[in-house]
C-alpha positions in Angstrom: -7.8 -13.4 -7.4 -10.7 -16.1 -7.4 -13.7 -15.4 -6.0 -16.4 -18.8 -5.3 -19.7 -17.9 -6.2 -23.0 -19.5 -6.2 -24.0 -18.9 -9.6 -22.4 -17.3 -12.1 -25.2 -15.2 -13.9 -26.2 -13.6 -10.6 -22.7 -12.7 -9.6 -22.1 -11.2 -12.8 -25.4 -9.2 -12.4 -24.1 -7.9 -8.9 -20.8 -7.1 -9.4 -21.5 -5.2 -12.6 -24.8 -3.6 -12.4 -24.2 -3.2 -8.4 -20.5 -2.7 -7.8 -19.8 -1.2 -11.2 -17.2 -3.9 -12.0 -16.8 -4.2 -16.2 -17.4 -7.7 -17.4 -14.3 -8.7 -18.9 -14.5 -12.4 -20.0 -17.3 -14.9 -20.3 -16.5 -18.2 -22.1 -17.6 -21.3 -21.9 -15.4 -24.1 -20.7 -17.3 -27.2 -21.2 -19.4 -27.4 -18.1 -17.6 -24.4 -16.9 -17.3 -20.9 -17.4 -14.1 -18.7 -17.5 -15.8 -15.6 -15.8 -13.2 -12.4 -15.1 -14.9 -8.8 -13.8 -12.8 -5.7 -13.3 -12.9 -2.9 -11.2 -10.4 -0.8 -13.1 -7.1 -1.1 -14.5 -5.4 -3.9 -12.9 -8.1 -5.4 -10.7 -9.8 -8.3 -11.6 -11.6 -11.2 -10.6 -12.2 -14.2 -11.4 -16.0 -15.4 -10.5 -15.6 -19.6 -10.0 -19.0 -21.4 -9.7 -18.9 -23.7 -6.9 -19.3 -27.0 -7.9 -18.2 -29.1 -4.9 -20.0 -29.6 -1.2 -16.7 -28.0 -0.2 -16.7 -25.0 -2.6 -20.2 -24.3 -1.6 -19.8 -24.4 2.1 -17.3 -21.3 1.7 -19.0 -19.3 -0.5 -19.9 -15.9 1.3 -17.2 -16.8 3.9 -14.0 -17.0 2.1 -12.1 -14.9 4.7 -13.6 -16.2 7.8 -16.1 -12.9 9.0 -13.7 -10.4 8.0 -13.0 -7.7 5.2 -11.1 -9.3 2.9 -11.8 -7.2 -0.2 -11.4 -3.4 -1.1 -13.2 -2.1 -3.6 -11.1 1.8 -4.1 -13.2 4.8 -5.8 -12.2 8.1 -6.5 -15.5 9.4 -5.4 -16.8 7.7 -2.4 -20.5 9.4 -2.1 -21.2 8.5 -5.7 -20.8 5.0 -5.7 -21.7 4.3 -2.2 -25.1 6.2 -3.4 -25.1 3.9 -6.6 -24.2 0.7 -4.7 -27.2 1.9 -1.7 -29.9 2.5 -5.1 -29.1 -1.0 -6.3 -29.4 -2.6 -2.6 -26.3 -3.1 -1.2 -25.9 -3.8 2.3 -23.9 -1.8 4.1 -23.0 -2.8 7.7 -22.0 0.7 8.7 -22.3 4.2 8.1 -19.5 5.7 6.4 -16.5 6.8 8.1 -13.4 9.3 8.0 -10.1 7.6 8.9 -7.2 8.8 8.8 -6.6 6.5 5.6 -9.7 7.7 3.9 -13.6 7.4 3.6 -14.5 4.0 4.0 -17.5 1.9 4.8 -17.7 -1.8 5.1 -20.5 -3.8 2.8 -21.2 -7.0 1.9 -21.5 -8.8 -1.7 -24.4 -10.9 -2.2 -23.4 -13.7 -0.6 -22.0 -12.0 2.6 -18.4 -11.5 1.5 -17.1 -8.2 3.4 -15.8 -5.5 1.5 -14.5 -2.1 2.1 -15.6 0.7 -0.1 -12.5 3.1 0.1 -11.7 6.8 -1.0 -8.1 7.1 0.0 -7.3 10.1 1.5 -5.1 12.6 -0.7 -1.6 12.9 0.4 
């Protein structure tokens, strides 16, 4: 999945330090970079720096204000505390739903995410 970002380095910092992703690749490609971060097995984001006015206008609003991304965790309280300490903005207090423990947060550009610990079956 591709996520349009304002700046490669600030996005890498946020996703790695703030959300706990791993930097998988950061390869120069002329005037662009191939930057991939991963939240775990099978889940990766290509961070693509906006370079046109149309792309810049979409930074932070790739899903029209809806939650468009989901970050699963096996320890909600641990990750919520770490992310909060980093300064990640949570739009709500954690809540328990039938499907698991969840809270909506925003990335550094305003895209909405769910931090989700799925309910055990």
